Each structure stands twice: as structure tokens, then as C-alpha cells.
MARDOFI-385093 format. One record per residue (C-alpha): x, y, z. Coordinates in pm, whole numbers, plus 32768, in hexadecimal, padded with zeros to 4 digits. Layout:
# MARDOFI-385093
<node <X,Y,Z>>
...
# end
This chain:
# MARDOFI-385093
<node <F0B0,51D0,1F27>>
<node <EFA4,51A8,1E1B>>
<node <EF6B,5055,1D82>>
<node <EF8F,5026,1C0C>>
<node <EE67,4F9A,1B4B>>
<node <EF3E,4E63,1B10>>
<node <EF12,4E18,1C84>>
<node <ED9B,4DE6,1C54>>
<node <ECCC,4CD7,1BB1>>
<node <EC38,4D59,1A6C>>
<node <EAFF,4CA6,19F4>>
<node <EAAE,4CB5,1880>>
<node <E961,4C37,1800>>
<node <E89C,4C52,16BC>>
<node <E782,4D4F,16C4>>
<node <E62B,4D24,1626>>
<node <E676,4E04,14FB>>
<node <E7AE,4D51,147D>>
<node <E8A9,4E23,153F>>
<node <E972,4DC8,1675>>
<node <E969,4E56,17D5>>
<node <EA98,4E5C,18BB>>
<node <EA70,4EA4,1A2D>>
<node <EB28,4E88,1B76>>
<node <EA45,4DF8,1C84>>
<node <EB19,4E8E,1D9D>>
<node <EAE7,4FF1,1D18>>
<node <E977,5054,1D01>>
<node <E92A,5111,1BC1>>
<node <EA70,50B0,1B16>>
<node <EA0A,5029,19C3>>
<node <EA4B,505A,1852>>
<node <E9D2,4FC6,170C>>
<node <EA64,4F80,15B6>>
<node <EA29,4ECB,146E>>
<node <EB24,4DBE,14D3>>
<node <EB95,4D33,1626>>
<node <ECE8,4DDF,15FC>>
<node <EC43,4F2D,15AE>>
<node <EB66,4F10,16E3>>
<node <EC93,4EBC,17BE>>
<node <ED5B,4FE4,1739>>
# end
């Protein structure tokens, strides 16, 4: 059975250019960015 992304810790941090980066440390290469923390998480 595959795990849902809700089963992982999602880290959201501000980026240097005023945007936000969301990533999952347990999944290499799994990251996204957005203008707000909620946008990055989505």
C-alpha cells in the first residue's frame, strides 16, 4: 500500500527570493515552491 503525503513530515521554509519552499526529507527530490507557505504545500 502506498503512503499518502500526509504520512510524511513536510518542511516549509522561506527562500532567498521571497518565496517559500516545501520539501519532504524522507523523499529525495520531492520539493515545491510557492508565493505563500500554503501555495508551496499544495
